[in-house]
C-alpha positions as CSV (number, residue, x, y, z in Angstrom):
1,M,111.2,-118.1,-60.5
2,T,107.8,-117.8,-61.9
3,K,106.6,-118.3,-65.8
4,V,106.2,-114.6,-65.7
5,Q,109.6,-113.7,-64.0
6,K,111.0,-116.2,-66.7
7,L,109.1,-114.3,-70.0
8,E,110.1,-110.9,-68.4
9,Q,113.6,-111.5,-68.8
10,E,113.1,-112.8,-72.4
11,I,111.2,-109.7,-73.3
12,I,113.7,-107.5,-72.1
13,K,116.2,-109.4,-74.4
14,L,114.2,-108.6,-77.7
15,D,115.1,-106.1,-79.9
16,R,112.6,-103.4,-81.0
17,K,111.4,-105.4,-83.8
18,D,110.4,-108.5,-81.8
19,L,109.0,-105.9,-79.3
20,S,106.6,-105.0,-81.8
21,T,105.8,-108.4,-82.9
22,L,105.4,-109.2,-79.5
23,R,103.1,-106.1,-78.9
24,E,101.4,-106.6,-81.7
25,W,100.5,-110.5,-81.0
26,F,99.8,-109.8,-77.2
27,R,97.2,-106.8,-78.1
28,K,95.2,-109.1,-80.9
29,Y,95.3,-112.1,-78.3
30,D,94.3,-110.3,-75.3
31,S,91.4,-108.6,-77.9
32,D,90.2,-111.9,-78.6
33,E,90.1,-113.4,-75.1
34,W,88.4,-110.2,-74.0
35,D,85.8,-111.1,-76.7
36,K,85.6,-115.0,-75.5
37,Q,84.6,-113.5,-71.9
38,I,82.1,-110.7,-73.2
39,E,80.6,-113.3,-75.5
40,K,80.5,-116.4,-72.4
41,D,79.0,-113.7,-69.9
42,I,75.9,-112.5,-72.6
43,K,75.3,-116.5,-72.8
44,E,75.1,-117.1,-69.1
45,H,72.8,-113.7,-69.0
46,R,75.2,-111.5,-66.6
47,F,74.4,-108.5,-68.5
48,D,70.6,-109.0,-68.1
49,S,69.7,-106.7,-65.1
50,I,72.2,-103.9,-66.4
51,A,70.5,-103.8,-70.0
52,E,67.3,-104.0,-68.3
53,K,68.0,-100.6,-65.9
54,A,69.5,-98.9,-69.1
55,L,66.5,-99.3,-71.1
56,K,64.1,-98.4,-68.1
57,A,66.4,-95.6,-67.4
58,H,66.3,-94.6,-71.0
59,K,62.5,-95.2,-71.7
60,T,61.5,-93.0,-68.4
61,G,64.2,-90.4,-69.5
62,I,66.3,-90.8,-66.5
63,A,69.2,-91.4,-68.9
64,R,71.2,-88.6,-70.5
65,E,73.1,-88.6,-73.7
66,I,76.9,-89.0,-73.3
67,H,78.4,-86.5,-75.5
68,H,82.0,-87.6,-77.1
69,R,84.9,-84.6,-77.3
70,G,87.1,-85.0,-79.9
């Protein structure tokens, strides 16, 4: 049995309150991990070419505004 399968079995046993607590903890954990990855990618210049293309498109008028619905 894998670690994930063991965790799944334990999670199924949680009551609503504990499940809610776990869900909130995991949301924050996952968000923090995502932020760390983005920061690492920025430091390693992985977005530079994308940013350059976006700025060029904006300066030349190729880019268009995105309108939010809501």
